[in-house]
PDB file of N, CA, C, O and CB in Angstrom:
ATOM      1  N   UNK A   1       7.274 -15.614  -0.204  1.00  0.00           N
ATOM      2  CA  UNK A   1       7.926 -14.547  -0.918  1.00  0.00           C
ATOM      3  C   UNK A   1       7.538 -14.646  -2.383  1.00  0.00           C
ATOM      4  O   UNK A   1       7.409 -15.740  -2.932  1.00  0.00           O
ATOM      5  CB  UNK A   1       9.459 -14.607  -0.735  1.00  0.00           C
ATOM      6  N   UNK A   2       7.352 -13.494  -3.008  1.00  0.00           N
ATOM      7  CA  UNK A   2       6.959 -13.458  -4.412  1.00  0.00           C
ATOM      8  C   UNK A   2       7.923 -12.579  -5.183  1.00  0.00           C
ATOM      9  O   UNK A   2       8.227 -11.466  -4.754  1.00  0.00           O
ATOM     10  CB  UNK A   2       5.512 -12.948  -4.570  1.00  0.00           C
ATOM     11  N   UNK A   3       8.400 -13.059  -6.300  1.00  0.00           N
ATOM     12  CA  UNK A   3       9.288 -12.260  -7.147  1.00  0.00           C
ATOM     13  C   UNK A   3       8.444 -11.361  -8.035  1.00  0.00           C
ATOM     14  O   UNK A   3       7.428 -11.791  -8.583  1.00  0.00           O
ATOM     15  CB  UNK A   3      10.219 -13.168  -8.007  1.00  0.00           C
ATOM     16  N   UNK A   4       8.862 -10.131  -8.172  1.00  0.00           N
ATOM     17  CA  UNK A   4       8.159  -9.188  -9.038  1.00  0.00           C
ATOM     18  C   UNK A   4       9.148  -8.574 -10.012  1.00  0.00           C
ATOM     19  O   UNK A   4      10.359  -8.589  -9.790  1.00  0.00           O
ATOM     20  CB  UNK A   4       7.452  -8.086  -8.208  1.00  0.00           C
ATOM     21  N   UNK A   5       8.615  -8.041 -11.081  1.00  0.00           N
ATOM     22  CA  UNK A   5       9.474  -7.395 -12.072  1.00  0.00           C
ATOM     23  C   UNK A   5       9.911  -6.031 -11.542  1.00  0.00           C
ATOM     24  O   UNK A   5       9.260  -5.485 -10.650  1.00  0.00           O
ATOM     25  CB  UNK A   5       8.739  -7.248 -13.440  1.00  0.00           C
ATOM     26  N   UNK A   6      10.988  -5.477 -12.067  1.00  0.00           N
ATOM     27  CA  UNK A   6      11.391  -4.123 -11.658  1.00  0.00           C
ATOM     28  C   UNK A   6      10.270  -3.110 -11.885  1.00  0.00           C
ATOM     29  O   UNK A   6      10.113  -2.178 -11.096  1.00  0.00           O
ATOM     30  CB  UNK A   6      12.647  -3.687 -12.424  1.00  0.00           C
ATOM     31  N   UNK A   7       9.501  -3.279 -12.939  1.00  0.00           N
ATOM     32  CA  UNK A   7       8.386  -2.369 -13.227  1.00  0.00           C
ATOM     33  C   UNK A   7       7.337  -2.425 -12.114  1.00  0.00           C
ATOM     34  O   UNK A   7       6.849  -1.384 -11.672  1.00  0.00           O
ATOM     35  CB  UNK A   7       7.738  -2.722 -14.585  1.00  0.00           C
ATOM     36  N   UNK A   8       6.988  -3.630 -11.661  1.00  0.00           N
ATOM     37  CA  UNK A   8       6.024  -3.774 -10.576  1.00  0.00           C
ATOM     38  C   UNK A   8       6.557  -3.163  -9.292  1.00  0.00           C
ATOM     39  O   UNK A   8       5.802  -2.550  -8.538  1.00  0.00           O
ATOM     40  CB  UNK A   8       5.682  -5.244 -10.355  1.00  0.00           C
ATOM     41  N   UNK A   9       7.833  -3.321  -9.037  1.00  0.00           N
ATOM     42  CA  UNK A   9       8.447  -2.757  -7.840  1.00  0.00           C
ATOM     43  C   UNK A   9       8.373  -1.235  -7.854  1.00  0.00           C
ATOM     44  O   UNK A   9       8.082  -0.614  -6.831  1.00  0.00           O
ATOM     45  CB  UNK A   9       9.901  -3.213  -7.721  1.00  0.00           C
ATOM     46  N   UNK A  10       8.634  -0.641  -8.997  1.00  0.00           N
ATOM     47  CA  UNK A  10       8.587   0.820  -9.124  1.00  0.00           C
ATOM     48  C   UNK A  10       7.153   1.327  -9.016  1.00  0.00           C
ATOM     49  O   UNK A  10       6.920   2.394  -8.447  1.00  0.00           O
ATOM     50  CB  UNK A  10       9.207   1.267 -10.461  1.00  0.00           C
ATOM     51  N   UNK A  11       6.190   0.581  -9.551  1.00  0.00           N
ATOM     52  CA  UNK A  11       4.785   1.002  -9.523  1.00  0.00           C
ATOM     53  C   UNK A  11       4.122   0.800  -8.167  1.00  0.00           C
ATOM     54  O   UNK A  11       3.086   1.410  -7.902  1.00  0.00           O
ATOM     55  CB  UNK A  11       4.011   0.250 -10.568  1.00  0.00           C
ATOM     56  N   UNK A  12       4.685  -0.036  -7.301  1.00  0.00           N
ATOM     57  CA  UNK A  12       4.036  -0.390  -6.041  1.00  0.00           C
ATOM     58  C   UNK A  12       3.606   0.820  -5.212  1.00  0.00           C
ATOM     59  O   UNK A  12       2.451   0.859  -4.786  1.00  0.00           O
ATOM     60  CB  UNK A  12       4.959  -1.244  -5.226  1.00  0.00           C
ATOM     61  N   UNK A  13       4.470   1.815  -4.957  1.00  0.00           N
ATOM     62  CA  UNK A  13       4.029   2.949  -4.133  1.00  0.00           C
ATOM     63  C   UNK A  13       2.879   3.740  -4.751  1.00  0.00           C
ATOM     64  O   UNK A  13       2.093   4.347  -4.023  1.00  0.00           O
ATOM     65  CB  UNK A  13       5.189   3.877  -3.888  1.00  0.00           C
ATOM     66  N   UNK A  14       2.768   3.744  -6.064  1.00  0.00           N
ATOM     67  CA  UNK A  14       1.709   4.505  -6.729  1.00  0.00           C
ATOM     68  C   UNK A  14       0.318   3.957  -6.463  1.00  0.00           C
ATOM     69  O   UNK A  14      -0.658   4.703  -6.543  1.00  0.00           O
ATOM     70  CB  UNK A  14       1.955   4.531  -8.205  1.00  0.00           C
ATOM     71  N   UNK A  15       0.203   2.678  -6.149  1.00  0.00           N
ATOM     72  CA  UNK A  15      -1.114   2.075  -5.958  1.00  0.00           C
ATOM     73  C   UNK A  15      -1.457   1.873  -4.480  1.00  0.00           C
ATOM     74  O   UNK A  15      -2.453   1.223  -4.164  1.00  0.00           O
ATOM     75  CB  UNK A  15      -1.180   0.745  -6.683  1.00  0.00           C
ATOM     76  N   UNK A  16      -0.655   2.415  -3.587  1.00  0.00           N
ATOM     77  CA  UNK A  16      -0.903   2.274  -2.159  1.00  0.00           C
ATOM     78  C   UNK A  16      -1.679   3.477  -1.626  1.00  0.00           C
ATOM     79  O   UNK A  16      -1.633   4.566  -2.198  1.00  0.00           O
ATOM     80  CB  UNK A  16       0.420   2.111  -1.398  1.00  0.00           C
ATOM     81  N   UNK A  17      -2.378   3.262  -0.543  1.00  0.00           N
ATOM     82  CA  UNK A  17      -3.111   4.327   0.125  1.00  0.00           C
ATOM     83  C   UNK A  17      -2.106   5.234   0.828  1.00  0.00           C
ATOM     84  O   UNK A  17      -1.356   4.755   1.679  1.00  0.00           O
ATOM     85  CB  UNK A  17      -4.154   3.750   1.136  1.00  0.00           C
ATOM     86  N   UNK A  18      -2.063   6.526   0.504  1.00  0.00           N
ATOM     87  CA  UNK A  18      -1.096   7.435   1.128  1.00  0.00           C
ATOM     88  C   UNK A  18      -1.224   7.509   2.649  1.00  0.00           C
ATOM     89  O   UNK A  18      -0.226   7.708   3.341  1.00  0.00           O
ATOM     90  CB  UNK A  18      -1.256   8.816   0.550  1.00  0.00           C
ATOM     91  N   UNK A  19      -2.438   7.351   3.178  1.00  0.00           N
ATOM     92  CA  UNK A  19      -2.621   7.396   4.633  1.00  0.00           C
ATOM     93  C   UNK A  19      -1.943   6.211   5.316  1.00  0.00           C
ATOM     94  O   UNK A  19      -1.348   6.359   6.384  1.00  0.00           O
ATOM     95  CB  UNK A  19      -4.114   7.416   4.982  1.00  0.00           C
ATOM     96  N   UNK A  20      -2.036   5.042   4.701  1.00  0.00           N
ATOM     97  CA  UNK A  20      -1.397   3.852   5.268  1.00  0.00           C
ATOM     98  C   UNK A  20       0.115   3.986   5.184  1.00  0.00           C
ATOM     99  O   UNK A  20       0.817   3.656   6.141  1.00  0.00           O
ATOM    100  CB  UNK A  20      -1.866   2.572   4.536  1.00  0.00           C
ATOM    101  N   UNK A  21       0.629   4.464   4.057  1.00  0.00           N
ATOM    102  CA  UNK A  21       2.079   4.648   3.926  1.00  0.00           C
ATOM    103  C   UNK A  21       2.602   5.634   4.963  1.00  0.00           C
ATOM    104  O   UNK A  21       3.680   5.432   5.522  1.00  0.00           O
ATOM    105  CB  UNK A  21       2.434   5.137   2.514  1.00  0.00           C
ATOM    106  N   UNK A  22       1.854   6.688   5.223  1.00  0.00           N
ATOM    107  CA  UNK A  22       2.271   7.676   6.226  1.00  0.00           C
ATOM    108  C   UNK A  22       2.345   7.034   7.612  1.00  0.00           C
ATOM    109  O   UNK A  22       3.275   7.305   8.372  1.00  0.00           O
ATOM    110  CB  UNK A  22       1.293   8.877   6.246  1.00  0.00           C
ATOM    111  N   UNK A  23       1.368   6.181   7.943  1.00  0.00           N
ATOM    112  CA  UNK A  23       1.395   5.486   9.234  1.00  0.00           C
ATOM    113  C   UNK A  23       2.591   4.544   9.329  1.00  0.00           C
ATOM    114  O   UNK A  23       3.208   4.431  10.388  1.00  0.00           O
ATOM    115  CB  UNK A  23       0.093   4.702   9.446  1.00  0.00           C
ATOM    116  N   UNK A  24       2.921   3.869   8.233  1.00  0.00           N
ATOM    117  CA  UNK A  24       4.047   2.935   8.248  1.00  0.00           C
ATOM    118  C   UNK A  24       5.378   3.655   8.410  1.00  0.00           C
ATOM    119  O   UNK A  24       6.315   3.093   8.976  1.00  0.00           O
ATOM    120  CB  UNK A  24       4.061   2.110   6.972  1.00  0.00           C
ATOM    121  N   UNK A  25       5.477   4.877   7.927  1.00  0.00           N
ATOM    122  CA  UNK A  25       6.744   5.617   7.997  1.00  0.00           C
ATOM    123  C   UNK A  25       7.147   5.977   9.427  1.00  0.00           C
ATOM    124  O   UNK A  25       8.324   6.231   9.684  1.00  0.00           O
ATOM    125  CB  UNK A  25       6.643   6.883   7.173  1.00  0.00           C
ATOM    126  N   UNK A  26       6.206   6.002  10.352  1.00  0.00           N
ATOM    127  CA  UNK A  26       6.551   6.366  11.727  1.00  0.00           C
ATOM    128  C   UNK A  26       7.123   5.186  12.511  1.00  0.00           C
ATOM    129  O   UNK A  26       7.658   5.372  13.604  1.00  0.00           O
ATOM    130  CB  UNK A  26       5.326   6.910  12.443  1.00  0.00           C
ATOM    131  N   UNK A  27       7.016   3.978  11.967  1.00  0.00           N
ATOM    132  CA  UNK A  27       7.565   2.806  12.643  1.00  0.00           C
ATOM    133  C   UNK A  27       9.029   2.625  12.277  1.00  0.00           C
ATOM    134  O   UNK A  27       9.406   2.735  11.110  1.00  0.00           O
ATOM    135  CB  UNK A  27       6.763   1.545  12.283  1.00  0.00           C
ATOM    136  N   UNK A  28       9.848   2.345  13.281  1.00  0.00           N
ATOM    137  CA  UNK A  28      11.248   2.017  13.028  1.00  0.00           C
ATOM    138  C   UNK A  28      11.356   0.531  12.682  1.00  0.00           C
ATOM    139  O   UNK A  28      10.413  -0.232  12.890  1.00  0.00           O
ATOM    140  CB  UNK A  28      12.138   2.368  14.261  1.00  0.00           C
ATOM    141  N   UNK A  29      12.492   0.135  12.164  1.00  0.00           N
ATOM    142  CA  UNK A  29      12.730  -1.264  11.817  1.00  0.00           C
ATOM    143  C   UNK A  29      12.534  -2.130  13.057  1.00  0.00           C
ATOM    144  O   UNK A  29      13.076  -1.838  14.123  1.00  0.00           O
ATOM    145  CB  UNK A  29      14.157  -1.458  11.230  1.00  0.00           C
ATOM    146  N   UNK A  30      11.764  -3.186  12.907  1.00  0.00           N
ATOM    147  CA  UNK A  30      11.533  -4.121  14.003  1.00  0.00           C
ATOM    148  C   UNK A  30      10.427  -3.716  14.960  1.00  0.00           C
ATOM    149  O   UNK A  30      10.092  -4.488  15.858  1.00  0.00           O
ATOM    150  CB  UNK A  30      12.779  -4.293  14.765  1.00  0.00           C
ATOM    151  N   UNK A  31       9.848  -2.531  14.800  1.00  0.00           N
ATOM    152  CA  UNK A  31       8.772  -2.093  15.690  1.00  0.00           C
ATOM    153  C   UNK A  31       7.455  -2.742  15.293  1.00  0.00           C
ATOM    154  O   UNK A  31       7.204  -3.011  14.118  1.00  0.00           O
ATOM    155  CB  UNK A  31       8.637  -0.560  15.667  1.00  0.00           C
ATOM    156  N   UNK A  32       6.618  -2.990  16.301  1.00  0.00           N
ATOM    157  CA  UNK A  32       5.272  -3.500  16.078  1.00  0.00           C
ATOM    158  C   UNK A  32       4.293  -2.413  16.493  1.00  0.00           C
ATOM    159  O   UNK A  32       4.509  -1.760  17.515  1.00  0.00           O
ATOM    160  CB  UNK A  32       5.019  -4.831  16.870  1.00  0.00           C
ATOM    161  N   UNK A  33       3.235  -2.200  15.742  1.00  0.00           N
ATOM    162  CA  UNK A  33       2.263  -1.176  16.123  1.00  0.00           C
ATOM    163  C   UNK A  33       1.568  -1.541  17.430  1.00  0.00           C
ATOM    164  O   UNK A  33       1.263  -2.707  17.679  1.00  0.00           O
ATOM    165  CB  UNK A  33       1.227  -0.982  15.013  1.00  0.00           C
ATOM    166  N   UNK A  34       1.326  -0.543  18.248  1.00  0.00           N
ATOM    167  CA  UNK A  34       0.627  -0.773  19.511  1.00  0.00           C
ATOM    168  C   UNK A  34      -0.880  -0.804  19.257  1.00  0.00           C
ATOM    169  O   UNK A  34      -1.345  -0.403  18.190  1.00  0.00           O
ATOM    170  CB  UNK A  34       0.988   0.325  20.556  1.00  0.00           C
ATOM    171  N   UNK A  35      -1.625  -1.274  20.229  1.00  0.00           N
ATOM    172  CA  UNK A  35      -3.079  -1.263  20.123  1.00  0.00           C
ATOM    173  C   UNK A  35      -3.656  -2.316  19.196  1.00  0.00           C
ATOM    174  O   UNK A  35      -4.540  -2.007  18.396  1.00  0.00           O
ATOM    175  CB  UNK A  35      -3.520   0.063  19.668  1.00  0.00           C
ATOM    176  N   UNK A  36      -3.187  -3.538  19.281  1.00  0.00           N
ATOM    177  CA  UNK A  36      -3.764  -4.602  18.473  1.00  0.00           C
ATOM    178  C   UNK A  36      -2.820  -5.217  17.474  1.00  0.00           C
ATOM    179  O   UNK A  36      -3.179  -6.190  16.811  1.00  0.00           O
ATOM    180  CB  UNK A  36      -4.931  -4.094  17.763  1.00  0.00           C
ATOM    181  N   UNK A  37      -1.619  -4.680  17.344  1.00  0.00           N
ATOM    182  CA  UNK A  37      -0.643  -5.265  16.429  1.00  0.00           C
ATOM    183  C   UNK A  37      -1.000  -5.077  14.968  1.00  0.00           C
ATOM    184  O   UNK A  37      -1.743  -4.164  14.608  1.00  0.00           O
ATOM    185  CB  UNK A  37      -0.492  -6.720  16.714  1.00  0.00           C
ATOM    186  N   UNK A  38      -0.465  -5.952  14.134  1.00  0.00           N
ATOM    187  CA  UNK A  38      -0.629  -5.820  12.682  1.00  0.00           C
ATOM    188  C   UNK A  38      -2.048  -6.088  12.207  1.00  0.00           C
ATOM    189  O   UNK A  38      -2.465  -5.543  11.185  1.00  0.00           O
ATOM    190  CB  UNK A  38       0.307  -6.755  11.981  1.00  0.00           C
ATOM    191  N   UNK A  39      -2.801  -6.921  12.930  1.00  0.00           N
ATOM    192  CA  UNK A  39      -4.161  -7.245  12.483  1.00  0.00           C
ATOM    193  C   UNK A  39      -5.075  -6.021  12.497  1.00  0.00           C
ATOM    194  O   UNK A  39      -5.993  -5.928  11.681  1.00  0.00           O
ATOM    195  CB  UNK A  39      -4.755  -8.339  13.364  1.00  0.00           C
ATOM    196  N   UNK A  40      -4.837  -5.093  13.404  1.00  0.00           N
ATOM    197  CA  UNK A  40      -5.708  -3.931  13.509  1.00  0.00           C
ATOM    198  C   UNK A  40      -5.042  -2.646  13.053  1.00  0.00           C
ATOM    199  O   UNK A  40      -5.683  -1.595  13.045  1.00  0.00           O
ATOM    200  CB  UNK A  40      -6.177  -3.775  14.919  1.00  0.00           C
ATOM    201  N   UNK A  41      -3.782  -2.699  12.678  1.00  0.00           N
ATOM    202  CA  UNK A  41      -3.021  -1.476  12.405  1.00  0.00           C
ATOM    203  C   UNK A  41      -3.648  -0.558  11.362  1.00  0.00           C
ATOM    204  O   UNK A  41      -4.174   0.487  11.744  1.00  0.00           O
ATOM    205  CB  UNK A  41      -1.653  -1.839  11.960  1.00  0.00           C
ATOM    206  N   UNK A  42      -3.625  -0.878  10.077  1.00  0.00           N
ATOM    207  CA  UNK A  42      -4.227   0.054   9.133  1.00  0.00           C
ATOM    208  C   UNK A  42      -5.682  -0.272   8.816  1.00  0.00           C
ATOM    209  O   UNK A  42      -6.319   0.452   8.052  1.00  0.00           O
ATOM    210  CB  UNK A  42      -3.431   0.069   7.863  1.00  0.00           C
ATOM    211  N   UNK A  43      -6.209  -1.327   9.378  1.00  0.00           N
ATOM    212  CA  UNK A  43      -7.523  -1.921   9.115  1.00  0.00           C
ATOM    213  C   UNK A  43      -8.498  -1.100   8.271  1.00  0.00           C
ATOM    214  O   UNK A  43      -8.519  -1.239   7.048  1.00  0.00           O
ATOM    215  CB  UNK A  43      -8.160  -2.205  10.387  1.00  0.00           C
ATOM    216  N   UNK A  44      -9.283  -0.271   8.887  1.00  0.00           N
ATOM    217  CA  UNK A  44     -10.362   0.403   8.168  1.00  0.00           C
ATOM    218  C   UNK A  44      -9.857   1.416   7.152  1.00  0.00           C
ATOM    219  O   UNK A  44     -10.492   1.618   6.118  1.00  0.00           O
ATOM    220  CB  UNK A  44     -11.274   1.088   9.143  1.00  0.00           C
ATOM    221  N   UNK A  45      -8.737   2.049   7.427  1.00  0.00           N
ATOM    222  CA  UNK A  45      -8.261   3.090   6.528  1.00  0.00           C
ATOM    223  C   UNK A  45      -7.558   2.549   5.294  1.00  0.00           C
ATOM    224  O   UNK A  45      -7.226   3.324   4.398  1.00  0.00           O
ATOM    225  CB  UNK A  45      -7.340   4.000   7.261  1.00  0.00           C
ATOM    226  N   UNK A  46      -7.319   1.237   5.218  1.00  0.00           N
ATOM    227  CA  UNK A  46      -6.523   0.712   4.115  1.00  0.00           C
ATOM    228  C   UNK A  46      -7.289   0.589   2.809  1.00  0.00           C
ATOM    229  O   UNK A  46      -6.678   0.456   1.749  1.00  0.00           O
ATOM    230  CB  UNK A  46      -5.977  -0.618   4.486  1.00  0.00           C
ATOM    231  N   UNK A  47      -8.598   0.630   2.862  1.00  0.00           N
ATOM    232  CA  UNK A  47      -9.378   0.478   1.637  1.00  0.00           C
ATOM    233  C   UNK A  47      -9.419   1.789   0.864  1.00  0.00           C
ATOM    234  O   UNK A  47      -9.912   2.804   1.354  1.00  0.00           O
ATOM    235  CB  UNK A  47     -10.804   0.005   1.959  1.00  0.00           C
ATOM    236  N   UNK A  48      -8.895   1.745  -0.342  1.00  0.00           N
ATOM    237  CA  UNK A  48      -8.907   2.917  -1.221  1.00  0.00           C
ATOM    238  C   UNK A  48      -9.920   2.648  -2.316  1.00  0.00           C
ATOM    239  O   UNK A  48      -9.848   1.613  -2.980  1.00  0.00           O
ATOM    240  CB  UNK A  48      -7.481   3.216  -1.821  1.00  0.00           C
ATOM    241  N   UNK A  49     -10.864   3.558  -2.521  1.00  0.00           N
ATOM    242  CA  UNK A  49     -11.815   3.328  -3.605  1.00  0.00           C
ATOM    243  C   UNK A  49     -11.096   3.318  -4.944  1.00  0.00           C
ATOM    244  O   UNK A  49     -10.213   4.142  -5.182  1.00  0.00           O
ATOM    245  CB  UNK A  49     -12.918   4.399  -3.600  1.00  0.00           C
ATOM    246  N   UNK A  50     -11.461   2.410  -5.801  1.00  0.00           N
ATOM    247  CA  UNK A  50     -10.825   2.303  -7.113  1.00  0.00           C
ATOM    248  C   UNK A  50     -11.546   3.234  -8.081  1.00  0.00           C
ATOM    249  O   UNK A  50     -12.536   2.861  -8.710  1.00  0.00           O
ATOM    250  CB  UNK A  50     -10.847   0.827  -7.635  1.00  0.00           C
ATOM    251  N   UNK A  51     -11.037   4.432  -8.182  1.00  0.00           N
ATOM    252  CA  UNK A  51     -11.585   5.468  -9.049  1.00  0.00           C
ATOM    253  C   UNK A  51     -10.516   5.849 -10.052  1.00  0.00           C
ATOM    254  O   UNK A  51      -9.396   5.347  -9.961  1.00  0.00           O
ATOM    255  CB  UNK A  51     -12.061   6.711  -8.233  1.00  0.00           C
ATOM    256  N   UNK A  52     -10.818   6.722 -11.009  1.00  0.00           N
ATOM    257  CA  UNK A  52      -9.763   7.155 -11.932  1.00  0.00           C
ATOM    258  C   UNK A  52      -8.551   7.754 -11.219  1.00  0.00           C
ATOM    259  O   UNK A  52      -7.431   7.665 -11.722  1.00  0.00           O
ATOM    260  CB  UNK A  52     -10.321   8.167 -12.904  1.00  0.00           C
ATOM    261  N   UNK A  53      -8.768   8.363 -10.052  1.00  0.00           N
ATOM    262  CA  UNK A  53      -7.642   8.917  -9.298  1.00  0.00           C
ATOM    263  C   UNK A  53      -6.832   7.823  -8.618  1.00  0.00           C
ATOM    264  O   UNK A  53      -5.636   7.995  -8.379  1.00  0.00           O
ATOM    265  CB  UNK A  53      -8.142   9.913  -8.258  1.00  0.00           C
ATOM    266  N   UNK A  54      -7.475   6.693  -8.303  1.00  0.00           N
ATOM    267  CA  UNK A  54      -6.831   5.565  -7.633  1.00  0.00           C
ATOM    268  C   UNK A  54      -7.121   4.287  -8.416  1.00  0.00           C
ATOM    269  O   UNK A  54      -7.866   3.435  -7.931  1.00  0.00           O
ATOM    270  CB  UNK A  54      -7.322   5.434  -6.160  1.00  0.00           C
ATOM    271  N   UNK A  55      -6.554   4.128  -9.611  1.00  0.00           N
ATOM    272  CA  UNK A  55      -6.861   2.931 -10.408  1.00  0.00           C
ATOM    273  C   UNK A  55      -6.218   1.688  -9.818  1.00  0.00           C
ATOM    274  O   UNK A  55      -5.274   1.768  -9.033  1.00  0.00           O
ATOM    275  CB  UNK A  55      -6.395   3.116 -11.850  1.00  0.00           C
ATOM    276  N   UNK A  56      -6.738   0.558 -10.206  1.00  0.00           N
ATOM    277  CA  UNK A  56      -6.083  -0.689  -9.822  1.00  0.00           C
ATOM    278  C   UNK A  56      -4.793  -0.804 -10.606  1.00  0.00           C
ATOM    279  O   UNK A  56      -4.604  -0.123 -11.614  1.00  0.00           O
ATOM    280  CB  UNK A  56      -7.004  -1.923 -10.074  1.00  0.00           C
ATOM    281  N   UNK A  57      -3.910  -1.661 -10.143  1.00  0.00           N
ATOM    282  CA  UNK A  57      -2.633  -1.843 -10.832  1.00  0.00           C
ATOM    283  C   UNK A  57      -2.876  -2.314 -12.267  1.00  0.00           C
ATOM    284  O   UNK A  57      -2.183  -1.884 -13.189  1.00  0.00           O
ATOM    285  CB  UNK A  57      -1.738  -2.857 -10.072  1.00  0.00           C
ATOM    286  N   UNK A  58      -3.852  -3.190 -12.451  1.00  0.00           N
ATOM    287  CA  UNK A  58      -4.161  -3.699 -13.784  1.00  0.00           C
ATOM    288  C   UNK A  58      -4.667  -2.584 -14.683  1.00  0.00           C
ATOM    289  O   UNK A  58      -4.251  -2.478 -15.837  1.00  0.00           O
ATOM    290  CB  UNK A  58      -5.194  -4.823 -13.704  1.00  0.00           C
ATOM    291  N   UNK A  59      -5.563  -1.752 -14.164  1.00  0.00           N
ATOM    292  CA  UNK A  59      -6.102  -0.657 -14.968  1.00  0.00           C
ATOM    293  C   UNK A  59      -5.000   0.307 -15.376  1.00  0.00           C
ATOM    294  O   UNK A  59      -5.007   0.828 -16.492  1.00  0.00           O
ATOM    295  CB  UNK A  59      -7.195   0.088 -14.198  1.00  0.00           C
ATOM    296  N   UNK A  60      -4.061   0.543 -14.482  1.00  0.00           N
ATOM    297  CA  UNK A  60      -2.960   1.441 -14.806  1.00  0.00           C
ATOM    298  C   UNK A  60      -2.126   0.855 -15.941  1.00  0.00           C
ATOM    299  O   UNK A  60      -1.724   1.570 -16.860  1.00  0.00           O
ATOM    300  CB  UNK A  60      -2.080   1.697 -13.563  1.00  0.00           C
ATOM    301  N   UNK A  61      -1.871  -0.446 -15.871  1.00  0.00           N
ATOM    302  CA  UNK A  61      -1.085  -1.102 -16.909  1.00  0.00           C
ATOM    303  C   UNK A  61      -1.802  -1.067 -18.254  1.00  0.00           C
ATOM    304  O   UNK A  61      -1.165  -0.911 -19.296  1.00  0.00           O
ATOM    305  CB  UNK A  61      -0.787  -2.543 -16.513  1.00  0.00           C
ATOM    306  N   UNK A  62      -3.128  -1.212 -18.235  1.00  0.00           N
ATOM    307  CA  UNK A  62      -3.896  -1.216 -19.476  1.00  0.00           C
ATOM    308  C   UNK A  62      -3.846   0.132 -20.178  1.00  0.00           C
ATOM    309  O   UNK A  62      -3.913   0.189 -21.406  1.00  0.00           O
ATOM    310  CB  UNK A  62      -5.336  -1.597 -19.198  1.00  0.00           C
ATOM    311  N   UNK A  63      -3.728   1.224 -19.415  1.00  0.00           N
ATOM    312  CA  UNK A  63      -3.673   2.558 -20.014  1.00  0.00           C
ATOM    313  C   UNK A  63      -2.342   2.831 -20.671  1.00  0.00           C
ATOM    314  O   UNK A  63      -2.261   3.679 -21.560  1.00  0.00           O
ATOM    315  CB  UNK A  63      -3.944   3.612 -18.972  1.00  0.00           C
ATOM    316  N   UNK A  64      -1.300   2.139 -20.264  1.00  0.00           N
ATOM    317  CA  UNK A  64       0.047   2.412 -20.781  1.00  0.00           C
ATOM    318  C   UNK A  64       0.276   1.786 -22.125  1.00  0.00           C
ATOM    319  O   UNK A  64       1.359   1.924 -22.694  1.00  0.00           O
ATOM    320  CB  UNK A  64       1.091   1.920 -19.821  1.00  0.00           C
TER     321      UNK A  64
END
């Protein structure tokens, strides 16, 4: 477990891939994804290119 600041907690959704978040929203509490479990769940789709539209968390902080 890692402690984060309130600012990091609020910023977390902004730096996530929207496609992965959408997939996670369909799971209920305690559910495991079918077809390979967590190791294969968001696999290929989880990589978001780091562009100005999708900056890294550090880059976002540097702009502020």
